[in-house]
mmCIF file as Biopython writes it, N, C-alpha, C and O atoms, coordinates in Angstrom:
data_model
#
loop_
_atom_site.group_PDB
_atom_site.id
_atom_site.type_symbol
_atom_site.label_atom_id
_atom_site.label_alt_id
_atom_site.label_comp_id
_atom_site.label_asym_id
_atom_site.label_entity_id
_atom_site.label_seq_id
_atom_site.pdbx_PDB_ins_code
_atom_site.Cartn_x
_atom_site.Cartn_y
_atom_site.Cartn_z
_atom_site.occupancy
_atom_site.B_iso_or_equiv
_atom_site.auth_seq_id
_atom_site.auth_asym_id
_atom_site.pdbx_PDB_model_num
ATOM 1   N N  . MET A ? 1  ? 9.022   -1.228  3.812   1.0 0.0 1  A 1 
ATOM 2   C CA . MET A ? 1  ? 7.866   -0.905  2.986   1.0 0.0 1  A 1 
ATOM 3   C C  . MET A ? 1  ? 6.709   -1.807  3.214   1.0 0.0 1  A 1 
ATOM 4   O O  . MET A ? 1  ? 5.575   -1.364  3.400   1.0 0.0 1  A 1 
ATOM 5   N N  . TYR A ? 2  ? 6.993   -3.066  3.199   1.0 0.0 2  A 1 
ATOM 6   C CA . TYR A ? 2  ? 5.816   -3.801  3.288   1.0 0.0 2  A 1 
ATOM 7   C C  . TYR A ? 2  ? 5.270   -3.931  4.543   1.0 0.0 2  A 1 
ATOM 8   O O  . TYR A ? 2  ? 4.097   -4.305  4.547   1.0 0.0 2  A 1 
ATOM 9   N N  . THR A ? 3  ? 5.785   -3.729  5.607   1.0 0.0 3  A 1 
ATOM 10  C CA . THR A ? 3  ? 5.015   -3.864  7.078   1.0 0.0 3  A 1 
ATOM 11  C C  . THR A ? 3  ? 4.452   -2.344  7.030   1.0 0.0 3  A 1 
ATOM 12  O O  . THR A ? 3  ? 3.439   -2.190  7.712   1.0 0.0 3  A 1 
ATOM 13  N N  . ARG A ? 4  ? 4.889   -1.275  6.396   1.0 0.0 4  A 1 
ATOM 14  C CA . ARG A ? 4  ? 3.958   -0.134  6.587   1.0 0.0 4  A 1 
ATOM 15  C C  . ARG A ? 4  ? 2.800   -0.313  5.351   1.0 0.0 4  A 1 
ATOM 16  O O  . ARG A ? 4  ? 1.765   0.341   5.481   1.0 0.0 4  A 1 
ATOM 17  N N  . ILE A ? 5  ? 2.891   -0.841  4.626   1.0 0.0 5  A 1 
ATOM 18  C CA . ILE A ? 5  ? 1.837   -0.951  3.640   1.0 0.0 5  A 1 
ATOM 19  C C  . ILE A ? 5  ? 0.707   -1.865  4.382   1.0 0.0 5  A 1 
ATOM 20  O O  . ILE A ? 5  ? -0.492  -1.588  4.349   1.0 0.0 5  A 1 
ATOM 21  N N  . ARG A ? 6  ? 1.252   -2.982  5.048   1.0 0.0 6  A 1 
ATOM 22  C CA . ARG A ? 6  ? -0.018  -3.841  5.949   1.0 0.0 6  A 1 
ATOM 23  C C  . ARG A ? 6  ? -0.472  -2.899  7.011   1.0 0.0 6  A 1 
ATOM 24  O O  . ARG A ? 6  ? -1.687  -2.775  7.169   1.0 0.0 6  A 1 
ATOM 25  N N  . ASP A ? 7  ? 0.409   -2.171  7.810   1.0 0.0 7  A 1 
ATOM 26  C CA . ASP A ? 7  ? -0.076  -1.598  8.728   1.0 0.0 7  A 1 
ATOM 27  C C  . ASP A ? 7  ? -1.000  -0.468  8.405   1.0 0.0 7  A 1 
ATOM 28  O O  . ASP A ? 7  ? -1.857  -0.239  9.259   1.0 0.0 7  A 1 
ATOM 29  N N  . LEU A ? 8  ? -0.991  0.280   7.340   1.0 0.0 8  A 1 
ATOM 30  C CA . LEU A ? 8  ? -2.015  1.190   6.827   1.0 0.0 8  A 1 
ATOM 31  C C  . LEU A ? 8  ? -3.256  0.465   6.327   1.0 0.0 8  A 1 
ATOM 32  O O  . LEU A ? 8  ? -4.334  0.981   6.622   1.0 0.0 8  A 1 
ATOM 33  N N  . ARG A ? 9  ? -3.261  -0.477  5.726   1.0 0.0 9  A 1 
ATOM 34  C CA . ARG A ? 9  ? -4.356  -1.461  5.478   1.0 0.0 9  A 1 
ATOM 35  C C  . ARG A ? 9  ? -5.050  -1.540  6.933   1.0 0.0 9  A 1 
ATOM 36  O O  . ARG A ? 9  ? -6.250  -1.325  7.107   1.0 0.0 9  A 1 
ATOM 37  N N  . GLU A ? 10 ? -4.311  -1.815  7.762   1.0 0.0 10 A 1 
ATOM 38  C CA . GLU A ? 10 ? -5.180  -2.379  9.108   1.0 0.0 10 A 1 
ATOM 39  C C  . GLU A ? 10 ? -5.458  -1.149  10.124  1.0 0.0 10 A 1 
ATOM 40  O O  . GLU A ? 10 ? -6.338  -1.148  10.984  1.0 0.0 10 A 1 
ATOM 41  N N  . ASP A ? 11 ? -4.615  -0.183  9.884   1.0 0.0 11 A 1 
ATOM 42  C CA . ASP A ? 11 ? -5.315  1.190   10.424  1.0 0.0 11 A 1 
ATOM 43  C C  . ASP A ? 11 ? -6.388  1.719   9.837   1.0 0.0 11 A 1 
ATOM 44  O O  . ASP A ? 11 ? -7.173  2.363   10.534  1.0 0.0 11 A 1 
ATOM 45  N N  . HIS A ? 12 ? -6.573  1.586   8.757   1.0 0.0 12 A 1 
ATOM 46  C CA . HIS A ? 12 ? -8.150  1.821   7.782   1.0 0.0 12 A 1 
ATOM 47  C C  . HIS A ? 12 ? -8.976  0.599   7.948   1.0 0.0 12 A 1 
ATOM 48  O O  . HIS A ? 12 ? -9.956  0.489   7.210   1.0 0.0 12 A 1 
ATOM 49  N N  . ASP A ? 13 ? -8.737  -0.277  8.758   1.0 0.0 13 A 1 
ATOM 50  C CA . ASP A ? 13 ? -9.806  -1.336  9.027   1.0 0.0 13 A 1 
ATOM 51  C C  . ASP A ? 13 ? -10.348 -1.883  7.618   1.0 0.0 13 A 1 
ATOM 52  O O  . ASP A ? 13 ? -11.540 -1.930  7.316   1.0 0.0 13 A 1 
ATOM 53  N N  . MET A ? 14 ? -9.239  -2.303  6.777   1.0 0.0 14 A 1 
ATOM 54  C CA . MET A ? 14 ? -9.403  -3.070  5.489   1.0 0.0 14 A 1 
ATOM 55  C C  . MET A ? 14 ? -8.611  -4.271  5.344   1.0 0.0 14 A 1 
ATOM 56  O O  . MET A ? 14 ? -7.411  -4.369  5.599   1.0 0.0 14 A 1 
ATOM 57  N N  . LYS A ? 15 ? -9.449  -5.257  4.875   1.0 0.0 15 A 1 
ATOM 58  C CA . LYS A ? 15 ? -9.331  -6.761  4.676   1.0 0.0 15 A 1 
ATOM 59  C C  . LYS A ? 15 ? -8.483  -6.673  3.098   1.0 0.0 15 A 1 
ATOM 60  O O  . LYS A ? 15 ? -8.770  -6.040  2.082   1.0 0.0 15 A 1 
ATOM 61  N N  . GLN A ? 16 ? -7.429  -7.524  3.382   1.0 0.0 16 A 1 
ATOM 62  C CA . GLN A ? 16 ? -6.392  -7.481  2.002   1.0 0.0 16 A 1 
ATOM 63  C C  . GLN A ? 16 ? -7.667  -7.719  0.849   1.0 0.0 16 A 1 
ATOM 64  O O  . GLN A ? 16 ? -7.832  -6.830  0.014   1.0 0.0 16 A 1 
ATOM 65  N N  . LYS A ? 17 ? -8.310  -8.595  0.830   1.0 0.0 17 A 1 
ATOM 66  C CA . LYS A ? 17 ? -9.494  -8.622  -0.331  1.0 0.0 17 A 1 
ATOM 67  C C  . LYS A ? 17 ? -9.972  -7.494  -0.865  1.0 0.0 17 A 1 
ATOM 68  O O  . LYS A ? 17 ? -10.066 -7.368  -2.086  1.0 0.0 17 A 1 
ATOM 69  N N  . GLU A ? 18 ? -10.414 -6.313  0.196   1.0 0.0 18 A 1 
ATOM 70  C CA . GLU A ? 18 ? -10.705 -4.812  -0.169  1.0 0.0 18 A 1 
ATOM 71  C C  . GLU A ? 18 ? -10.029 -4.284  -0.902  1.0 0.0 18 A 1 
ATOM 72  O O  . GLU A ? 18 ? -10.470 -3.823  -1.954  1.0 0.0 18 A 1 
ATOM 73  N N  . VAL A ? 19 ? -8.547  -4.190  -0.491  1.0 0.0 19 A 1 
ATOM 74  C CA . VAL A ? 19 ? -7.462  -3.644  -0.950  1.0 0.0 19 A 1 
ATOM 75  C C  . VAL A ? 19 ? -7.263  -4.121  -2.621  1.0 0.0 19 A 1 
ATOM 76  O O  . VAL A ? 19 ? -7.204  -3.380  -3.602  1.0 0.0 19 A 1 
ATOM 77  N N  . ALA A ? 20 ? -7.194  -5.410  -2.572  1.0 0.0 20 A 1 
ATOM 78  C CA . ALA A ? 20 ? -6.778  -6.322  -3.797  1.0 0.0 20 A 1 
ATOM 79  C C  . ALA A ? 20 ? -8.393  -5.847  -4.716  1.0 0.0 20 A 1 
ATOM 80  O O  . ALA A ? 20 ? -8.255  -5.505  -5.890  1.0 0.0 20 A 1 
ATOM 81  N N  . ASN A ? 21 ? -9.457  -5.856  -4.268  1.0 0.0 21 A 1 
ATOM 82  C CA . ASN A ? 21 ? -10.415 -5.266  -5.275  1.0 0.0 21 A 1 
ATOM 83  C C  . ASN A ? 21 ? -10.230 -3.759  -5.949  1.0 0.0 21 A 1 
ATOM 84  O O  . ASN A ? 21 ? -10.529 -3.468  -7.107  1.0 0.0 21 A 1 
ATOM 85  N N  . TYR A ? 22 ? -9.715  -2.947  -5.036  1.0 0.0 22 A 1 
ATOM 86  C CA . TYR A ? 22 ? -9.444  -1.626  -5.526  1.0 0.0 22 A 1 
ATOM 87  C C  . TYR A ? 22 ? -8.191  -1.579  -6.406  1.0 0.0 22 A 1 
ATOM 88  O O  . TYR A ? 22 ? -8.176  -0.786  -7.347  1.0 0.0 22 A 1 
ATOM 89  N N  . LEU A ? 23 ? -7.124  -2.385  -6.165  1.0 0.0 23 A 1 
ATOM 90  C CA . LEU A ? 23 ? -5.997  -2.384  -6.828  1.0 0.0 23 A 1 
ATOM 91  C C  . LEU A ? 23 ? -6.325  -3.176  -8.361  1.0 0.0 23 A 1 
ATOM 92  O O  . LEU A ? 23 ? -5.504  -3.183  -9.279  1.0 0.0 23 A 1 
ATOM 93  N N  . HIS A ? 24 ? -7.754  -3.865  -8.436  1.0 0.0 24 A 1 
ATOM 94  C CA . HIS A ? 24 ? -7.944  -4.847  -9.567  1.0 0.0 24 A 1 
ATOM 95  C C  . HIS A ? 24 ? -6.782  -5.838  -9.849  1.0 0.0 24 A 1 
ATOM 96  O O  . HIS A ? 24 ? -6.150  -6.129  -10.865 1.0 0.0 24 A 1 
ATOM 97  N N  . CYS A ? 25 ? -6.743  -6.284  -8.416  1.0 0.0 25 A 1 
ATOM 98  C CA . CYS A ? 25 ? -5.976  -7.694  -8.603  1.0 0.0 25 A 1 
ATOM 99  C C  . CYS A ? 25 ? -6.320  -8.800  -7.550  1.0 0.0 25 A 1 
ATOM 100 O O  . CYS A ? 25 ? -7.067  -8.428  -6.645  1.0 0.0 25 A 1 
ATOM 101 N N  . SER A ? 26 ? -5.956  -9.911  -7.527  1.0 0.0 26 A 1 
ATOM 102 C CA . SER A ? 26 ? -6.259  -11.002 -6.743  1.0 0.0 26 A 1 
ATOM 103 C C  . SER A ? 26 ? -5.775  -10.833 -5.221  1.0 0.0 26 A 1 
ATOM 104 O O  . SER A ? 26 ? -4.831  -10.088 -4.960  1.0 0.0 26 A 1 
ATOM 105 N N  . GLN A ? 27 ? -6.494  -11.592 -4.174  1.0 0.0 27 A 1 
ATOM 106 C CA . GLN A ? 27 ? -5.964  -11.264 -2.829  1.0 0.0 27 A 1 
ATOM 107 C C  . GLN A ? 27 ? -4.614  -11.788 -2.831  1.0 0.0 27 A 1 
ATOM 108 O O  . GLN A ? 27 ? -3.706  -11.237 -2.209  1.0 0.0 27 A 1 
ATOM 109 N N  . GLN A ? 28 ? -4.461  -12.852 -3.522  1.0 0.0 28 A 1 
ATOM 110 C CA . GLN A ? 28 ? -3.069  -13.607 -3.391  1.0 0.0 28 A 1 
ATOM 111 C C  . GLN A ? 28 ? -2.045  -12.502 -3.952  1.0 0.0 28 A 1 
ATOM 112 O O  . GLN A ? 28 ? -1.198  -12.009 -3.206  1.0 0.0 28 A 1 
ATOM 113 N N  . VAL A ? 29 ? -2.144  -12.200 -5.074  1.0 0.0 29 A 1 
ATOM 114 C CA . VAL A ? 29 ? -1.121  -10.975 -5.333  1.0 0.0 29 A 1 
ATOM 115 C C  . VAL A ? 29 ? -0.847  -9.948  -4.273  1.0 0.0 29 A 1 
ATOM 116 O O  . VAL A ? 29 ? 0.302   -9.680  -3.923  1.0 0.0 29 A 1 
ATOM 117 N N  . TYR A ? 30 ? -1.935  -9.363  -3.755  1.0 0.0 30 A 1 
ATOM 118 C CA . TYR A ? 30 ? -1.996  -8.433  -2.874  1.0 0.0 30 A 1 
ATOM 119 C C  . TYR A ? 30 ? -1.037  -8.833  -1.720  1.0 0.0 30 A 1 
ATOM 120 O O  . TYR A ? 30 ? -0.095  -8.169  -1.288  1.0 0.0 30 A 1 
ATOM 121 N N  . SER A ? 31 ? -1.571  -10.340 -1.213  1.0 0.0 31 A 1 
ATOM 122 C CA . SER A ? 31 ? -0.648  -10.633 -0.128  1.0 0.0 31 A 1 
ATOM 123 C C  . SER A ? 31 ? 0.888   -10.936 -0.443  1.0 0.0 31 A 1 
ATOM 124 O O  . SER A ? 31 ? 1.780   -10.949 0.405   1.0 0.0 31 A 1 
ATOM 125 N N  . ASN A ? 32 ? 1.030   -11.158 -1.700  1.0 0.0 32 A 1 
ATOM 126 C CA . ASN A ? 32 ? 2.325   -11.114 -1.756  1.0 0.0 32 A 1 
ATOM 127 C C  . ASN A ? 32 ? 3.191   -9.926  -1.846  1.0 0.0 32 A 1 
ATOM 128 O O  . ASN A ? 32 ? 4.418   -9.921  -1.745  1.0 0.0 32 A 1 
ATOM 129 N N  . TYR A ? 33 ? 2.363   -8.855  -2.061  1.0 0.0 33 A 1 
ATOM 130 C CA . TYR A ? 33 ? 2.978   -7.471  -1.894  1.0 0.0 33 A 1 
ATOM 131 C C  . TYR A ? 33 ? 3.460   -7.249  -0.474  1.0 0.0 33 A 1 
ATOM 132 O O  . TYR A ? 33 ? 4.618   -6.982  -0.152  1.0 0.0 33 A 1 
ATOM 133 N N  . GLU A ? 34 ? 2.291   -7.413  0.432   1.0 0.0 34 A 1 
ATOM 134 C CA . GLU A ? 34 ? 2.332   -7.092  2.082   1.0 0.0 34 A 1 
ATOM 135 C C  . GLU A ? 34 ? 3.442   -8.224  2.439   1.0 0.0 34 A 1 
ATOM 136 O O  . GLU A ? 34 ? 3.986   -8.102  3.536   1.0 0.0 34 A 1 
ATOM 137 N N  . LEU A ? 35 ? 3.790   -9.207  1.696   1.0 0.0 35 A 1 
ATOM 138 C CA . LEU A ? 35 ? 5.010   -10.180 2.181   1.0 0.0 35 A 1 
ATOM 139 C C  . LEU A ? 35 ? 6.276   -9.971  1.763   1.0 0.0 35 A 1 
ATOM 140 O O  . LEU A ? 35 ? 7.312   -10.510 2.150   1.0 0.0 35 A 1 
ATOM 141 N N  . GLY A ? 36 ? 6.098   -9.108  0.906   1.0 0.0 36 A 1 
ATOM 142 C CA . GLY A ? 36 ? 7.686   -8.798  0.137   1.0 0.0 36 A 1 
ATOM 143 C C  . GLY A ? 36 ? 8.016   -10.091 -0.727  1.0 0.0 36 A 1 
ATOM 144 O O  . GLY A ? 36 ? 9.158   -10.415 -1.054  1.0 0.0 36 A 1 
ATOM 145 N N  . GLN A ? 37 ? 6.899   -10.759 -1.039  1.0 0.0 37 A 1 
ATOM 146 C CA . GLN A ? 37 ? 7.322   -11.870 -2.166  1.0 0.0 37 A 1 
ATOM 147 C C  . GLN A ? 37 ? 7.201   -11.407 -3.727  1.0 0.0 37 A 1 
ATOM 148 O O  . GLN A ? 37 ? 7.600   -12.025 -4.714  1.0 0.0 37 A 1 
ATOM 149 N N  . ARG A ? 38 ? 6.567   -10.199 -3.673  1.0 0.0 38 A 1 
ATOM 150 C CA . ARG A ? 38 ? 6.587   -9.763  -5.030  1.0 0.0 38 A 1 
ATOM 151 C C  . ARG A ? 38 ? 6.682   -8.284  -5.182  1.0 0.0 38 A 1 
ATOM 152 O O  . ARG A ? 38 ? 6.022   -7.569  -4.428  1.0 0.0 38 A 1 
ATOM 153 N N  . ASP A ? 39 ? 7.565   -7.694  -6.230  1.0 0.0 39 A 1 
ATOM 154 C CA . ASP A ? 39 ? 7.834   -6.261  -6.392  1.0 0.0 39 A 1 
ATOM 155 C C  . ASP A ? 39 ? 6.404   -5.531  -6.493  1.0 0.0 39 A 1 
ATOM 156 O O  . ASP A ? 39 ? 5.488   -6.182  -6.994  1.0 0.0 39 A 1 
ATOM 157 N N  . ILE A ? 40 ? 6.219   -4.557  -6.162  1.0 0.0 40 A 1 
ATOM 158 C CA . ILE A ? 40 ? 5.276   -3.739  -6.047  1.0 0.0 40 A 1 
ATOM 159 C C  . ILE A ? 40 ? 5.176   -2.737  -7.385  1.0 0.0 40 A 1 
ATOM 160 O O  . ILE A ? 40 ? 5.786   -1.669  -7.342  1.0 0.0 40 A 1 
ATOM 161 N N  . PRO A ? 41 ? 4.559   -3.019  -8.329  1.0 0.0 41 A 1 
ATOM 162 C CA . PRO A ? 41 ? 4.521   -1.874  -9.672  1.0 0.0 41 A 1 
ATOM 163 C C  . PRO A ? 41 ? 4.321   -0.433  -9.133  1.0 0.0 41 A 1 
ATOM 164 O O  . PRO A ? 41 ? 3.686   -0.206  -8.103  1.0 0.0 41 A 1 
ATOM 165 N N  . THR A ? 42 ? 4.838   0.421   -9.809  1.0 0.0 42 A 1 
ATOM 166 C CA . THR A ? 42 ? 4.666   1.852   -9.659  1.0 0.0 42 A 1 
ATOM 167 C C  . THR A ? 42 ? 3.397   2.163   -9.596  1.0 0.0 42 A 1 
ATOM 168 O O  . THR A ? 42 ? 3.089   2.978   -8.726  1.0 0.0 42 A 1 
ATOM 169 N N  . ALA A ? 43 ? 2.461   1.688   -10.361 1.0 0.0 43 A 1 
ATOM 170 C CA . ALA A ? 43 ? 1.016   1.992   -10.338 1.0 0.0 43 A 1 
ATOM 171 C C  . ALA A ? 43 ? 0.135   1.770   -9.331  1.0 0.0 43 A 1 
ATOM 172 O O  . ALA A ? 43 ? -0.905  2.356   -9.032  1.0 0.0 43 A 1 
ATOM 173 N N  . VAL A ? 44 ? 0.857   0.577   -8.712  1.0 0.0 44 A 1 
ATOM 174 C CA . VAL A ? 44 ? 0.254   0.021   -7.530  1.0 0.0 44 A 1 
ATOM 175 C C  . VAL A ? 44 ? 0.462   0.896   -6.330  1.0 0.0 44 A 1 
ATOM 176 O O  . VAL A ? 44 ? -0.447  1.106   -5.526  1.0 0.0 44 A 1 
ATOM 177 N N  . LEU A ? 45 ? 1.673   1.409   -6.212  1.0 0.0 45 A 1 
ATOM 178 C CA . LEU A ? 45 ? 2.383   2.383   -4.958  1.0 0.0 45 A 1 
ATOM 179 C C  . LEU A ? 45 ? 1.606   3.702   -5.477  1.0 0.0 45 A 1 
ATOM 180 O O  . LEU A ? 45 ? 1.321   4.402   -4.505  1.0 0.0 45 A 1 
ATOM 181 N N  . ILE A ? 46 ? 1.216   4.210   -6.579  1.0 0.0 46 A 1 
ATOM 182 C CA . ILE A ? 46 ? 0.697   5.377   -6.542  1.0 0.0 46 A 1 
ATOM 183 C C  . ILE A ? 46 ? -0.806  5.182   -6.223  1.0 0.0 46 A 1 
ATOM 184 O O  . ILE A ? 46 ? -1.326  6.119   -5.617  1.0 0.0 46 A 1 
ATOM 185 N N  . ALA A ? 47 ? -1.670  4.014   -6.562  1.0 0.0 47 A 1 
ATOM 186 C CA . ALA A ? 47 ? -3.024  3.928   -5.993  1.0 0.0 47 A 1 
ATOM 187 C C  . ALA A ? 47 ? -3.143  3.529   -4.566  1.0 0.0 47 A 1 
ATOM 188 O O  . ALA A ? 47 ? -4.170  3.826   -3.956  1.0 0.0 47 A 1 
ATOM 189 N N  . LEU A ? 48 ? -2.038  2.788   -3.897  1.0 0.0 48 A 1 
ATOM 190 C CA . LEU A ? 48 ? -2.080  2.705   -2.447  1.0 0.0 48 A 1 
ATOM 191 C C  . LEU A ? 48 ? -1.857  3.990   -1.752  1.0 0.0 48 A 1 
ATOM 192 O O  . LEU A ? 48 ? -2.511  4.214   -0.734  1.0 0.0 48 A 1 
ATOM 193 N N  . ALA A ? 49 ? -0.838  5.033   -2.273  1.0 0.0 49 A 1 
ATOM 194 C CA . ALA A ? 49 ? -0.924  6.274   -1.889  1.0 0.0 49 A 1 
ATOM 195 C C  . ALA A ? 49 ? -2.145  7.168   -1.588  1.0 0.0 49 A 1 
ATOM 196 O O  . ALA A ? 49 ? -2.463  7.728   -0.539  1.0 0.0 49 A 1 
ATOM 197 N N  . ASN A ? 50 ? -2.841  7.143   -2.999  1.0 0.0 50 A 1 
ATOM 198 C CA . ASN A ? 50 ? -4.129  7.822   -3.127  1.0 0.0 50 A 1 
ATOM 199 C C  . ASN A ? 50 ? -5.077  6.920   -2.301  1.0 0.0 50 A 1 
ATOM 200 O O  . ASN A ? 50 ? -5.947  7.648   -1.822  1.0 0.0 50 A 1 
ATOM 201 N N  . LEU A ? 51 ? -5.225  5.883   -2.012  1.0 0.0 51 A 1 
ATOM 202 C CA . LEU A ? 51 ? -6.346  5.150   -1.170  1.0 0.0 51 A 1 
ATOM 203 C C  . LEU A ? 51 ? -6.096  5.417   0.192   1.0 0.0 51 A 1 
ATOM 204 O O  . LEU A ? 51 ? -7.079  5.660   0.893   1.0 0.0 51 A 1 
ATOM 205 N N  . TYR A ? 52 ? -4.732  5.423   0.816   1.0 0.0 52 A 1 
ATOM 206 C CA . TYR A ? 52 ? -4.465  5.782   2.110   1.0 0.0 52 A 1 
ATOM 207 C C  . TYR A ? 52 ? -4.318  7.495   2.305   1.0 0.0 52 A 1 
ATOM 208 O O  . TYR A ? 52 ? -4.527  7.989   3.414   1.0 0.0 52 A 1 
ATOM 209 N N  . GLY A ? 53 ? -3.999  8.213   1.313   1.0 0.0 53 A 1 
ATOM 210 C CA . GLY A ? 53 ? -3.702  9.580   1.571   1.0 0.0 53 A 1 
ATOM 211 C C  . GLY A ? 53 ? -2.483  10.001  1.970   1.0 0.0 53 A 1 
ATOM 212 O O  . GLY A ? 53 ? -2.297  11.059  2.571   1.0 0.0 53 A 1 
ATOM 213 N N  . VAL A ? 54 ? -1.636  9.224   1.667   1.0 0.0 54 A 1 
ATOM 214 C CA . VAL A ? 54 ? -0.226  9.340   1.920   1.0 0.0 54 A 1 
ATOM 215 C C  . VAL A ? 54 ? 0.677   9.684   0.801   1.0 0.0 54 A 1 
ATOM 216 O O  . VAL A ? 54 ? 0.275   9.589   -0.358  1.0 0.0 54 A 1 
ATOM 217 N N  . SER A ? 55 ? 1.901   10.087  1.090   1.0 0.0 55 A 1 
ATOM 218 C CA . SER A ? 55 ? 3.076   10.292  -0.310  1.0 0.0 55 A 1 
ATOM 219 C C  . SER A ? 55 ? 3.546   8.796   -0.421  1.0 0.0 55 A 1 
ATOM 220 O O  . SER A ? 55 ? 3.326   7.900   0.394   1.0 0.0 55 A 1 
ATOM 221 N N  . ILE A ? 56 ? 4.198   8.721   -1.534  1.0 0.0 56 A 1 
ATOM 222 C CA . ILE A ? 56 ? 4.807   7.305   -2.077  1.0 0.0 56 A 1 
ATOM 223 C C  . ILE A ? 56 ? 5.997   7.358   -1.150  1.0 0.0 56 A 1 
ATOM 224 O O  . ILE A ? 56 ? 6.310   6.342   -0.529  1.0 0.0 56 A 1 
ATOM 225 N N  . ASP A ? 57 ? 6.747   8.588   -1.006  1.0 0.0 57 A 1 
ATOM 226 C CA . ASP A ? 57 ? 8.001   8.602   -0.103  1.0 0.0 57 A 1 
ATOM 227 C C  . ASP A ? 57 ? 7.636   7.930   1.226   1.0 0.0 57 A 1 
ATOM 228 O O  . ASP A ? 57 ? 8.457   7.212   1.798   1.0 0.0 57 A 1 
ATOM 229 N N  . TYR A ? 58 ? 6.418   8.154   1.719   1.0 0.0 58 A 1 
ATOM 230 C CA . TYR A ? 58 ? 6.283   7.449   3.239   1.0 0.0 58 A 1 
ATOM 231 C C  . TYR A ? 58 ? 5.901   5.928   2.892   1.0 0.0 58 A 1 
ATOM 232 O O  . TYR A ? 58 ? 6.311   5.064   3.668   1.0 0.0 58 A 1 
ATOM 233 N N  . LEU A ? 59 ? 5.249   5.601   1.934   1.0 0.0 59 A 1 
ATOM 234 C CA . LEU A ? 59 ? 5.219   4.058   1.541   1.0 0.0 59 A 1 
ATOM 235 C C  . LEU A ? 59 ? 6.555   3.284   1.139   1.0 0.0 59 A 1 
ATOM 236 O O  . LEU A ? 59 ? 6.708   2.067   1.242   1.0 0.0 59 A 1 
ATOM 237 N N  . LEU A ? 60 ? 7.447   4.152   0.688   1.0 0.0 60 A 1 
ATOM 238 C CA . LEU A ? 60 ? 8.717   3.461   0.466   1.0 0.0 60 A 1 
ATOM 239 C C  . LEU A ? 60 ? 9.734   3.721   1.587   1.0 0.0 60 A 1 
ATOM 240 O O  . LEU A ? 60 ? 10.915  3.383   1.503   1.0 0.0 60 A 1 
ATOM 241 N N  . GLY A ? 61 ? 9.183   4.353   2.652   1.0 0.0 61 A 1 
ATOM 242 C CA . GLY A ? 61 ? 9.997   4.295   3.849   1.0 0.0 61 A 1 
ATOM 243 C C  . GLY A ? 61 ? 11.275  5.376   3.702   1.0 0.0 61 A 1 
ATOM 244 O O  . GLY A ? 61 ? 12.387  5.099   4.152   1.0 0.0 61 A 1 
ATOM 245 N N  . GLN A ? 62 ? 11.052  6.342   3.180   1.0 0.0 62 A 1 
ATOM 246 C CA . GLN A ? 62 ? 12.144  7.528   2.685   1.0 0.0 62 A 1 
ATOM 247 C C  . GLN A ? 62 ? 11.702  8.594   3.887   1.0 0.0 62 A 1 
ATOM 248 O O  . GLN A ? 62 ? 12.617  9.282   4.339   1.0 0.0 62 A 1 
ATOM 249 N N  . THR A ? 63 ? 10.560  8.756   4.359   1.0 0.0 63 A 1 
ATOM 250 C CA . THR A ? 63 ? 10.133  9.415   5.521   1.0 0.0 63 A 1 
ATOM 251 C C  . THR A ? 63 ? 9.276   8.863   6.327   1.0 0.0 63 A 1 
ATOM 252 O O  . THR A ? 63 ? 8.652   7.860   5.982   1.0 0.0 63 A 1 
ATOM 253 N N  . ASN A ? 64 ? 9.133   9.379   7.402   1.0 0.0 64 A 1 
ATOM 254 C CA . ASN A ? 64 ? 8.283   9.036   8.517   1.0 0.0 64 A 1 
ATOM 255 C C  . ASN A ? 64 ? 6.966   9.989   8.567   1.0 0.0 64 A 1 
ATOM 256 O O  . ASN A ? 64 ? 6.027   9.712   9.314   1.0 0.0 64 A 1 
ATOM 257 N N  . ARG A ? 65 ? 6.962   10.912  7.881   1.0 0.0 65 A 1 
ATOM 258 C CA . ARG A ? 65 ? 5.798   11.953  7.677   1.0 0.0 65 A 1 
ATOM 259 C C  . ARG A ? 65 ? 4.999   11.386  6.657   1.0 0.0 65 A 1 
ATOM 260 O O  . ARG A ? 65 ? 5.472   11.270  5.526   1.0 0.0 65 A 1 
ATOM 261 N N  . PRO A ? 66 ? 3.646   10.954  6.958   1.0 0.0 66 A 1 
ATOM 262 C CA . PRO A ? 66 ? 2.823   10.560  5.648   1.0 0.0 66 A 1 
ATOM 263 C C  . PRO A ? 66 ? 2.209   11.591  5.046   1.0 0.0 66 A 1 
ATOM 264 O O  . PRO A ? 66 ? 1.603   11.321  4.009   1.0 0.0 66 A 1 
ATOM 265 N N  . GLU A ? 67 ? 2.206   12.935  5.503   1.0 0.0 67 A 1 
ATOM 266 C CA . GLU A ? 67 ? 1.651   14.074  4.648   1.0 0.0 67 A 1 
ATOM 267 C C  . GLU A ? 67 ? 2.446   13.962  3.367   1.0 0.0 67 A 1 
ATOM 268 O O  . GLU A ? 67 ? 3.658   13.798  3.228   1.0 0.0 67 A 1 
ATOM 269 N N  . ARG A ? 68 ? 1.328   14.110  2.306   1.0 0.0 68 A 1 
ATOM 270 C CA . ARG A ? 68 ? 1.761   14.710  0.934   1.0 0.0 68 A 1 
ATOM 271 C C  . ARG A ? 68 ? 2.155   16.150  0.983   1.0 0.0 68 A 1 
ATOM 272 O O  . ARG A ? 68 ? 1.731   16.912  1.851   1.0 0.0 68 A 1 
ATOM 273 N N  . ASN A ? 69 ? 2.958   16.498  0.049   1.0 0.0 69 A 1 
ATOM 274 C CA . ASN A ? 69 ? 3.341   17.975  -0.406  1.0 0.0 69 A 1 
ATOM 275 C C  . ASN A ? 69 ? 2.301   18.338  -1.264  1.0 0.0 69 A 1 
ATOM 276 O O  . ASN A ? 69 ? 1.940   17.634  -2.206  1.0 0.0 69 A 1 
ATOM 277 N N  . VAL A ? 70 ? 1.819   19.388  -0.976  1.0 0.0 70 A 1 
ATOM 278 C CA . VAL A ? 70 ? 0.797   19.754  -1.949  1.0 0.0 70 A 1 
ATOM 279 C C  . VAL A ? 70 ? 1.535   20.814  -2.797  1.0 0.0 70 A 1 
ATOM 280 O O  . VAL A ? 70 ? 0.962   21.358  -3.741  1.0 0.0 70 A 1 
#
């Protein structure tokens, strides 16, 4: 999951600081999410899914299909 979140950020040409600002957290907290050193709260997973336009299942590694079901 953590690698997927980093890869999505990089695919969207975003810096950790930009995503951290979007999530209203510090860059260090966000970095810890990407490194797997801090659990990611549900609200943050939802925000990341919305930011990148993917499903939460995709973020969690439950599927390899990033599309959301409508």
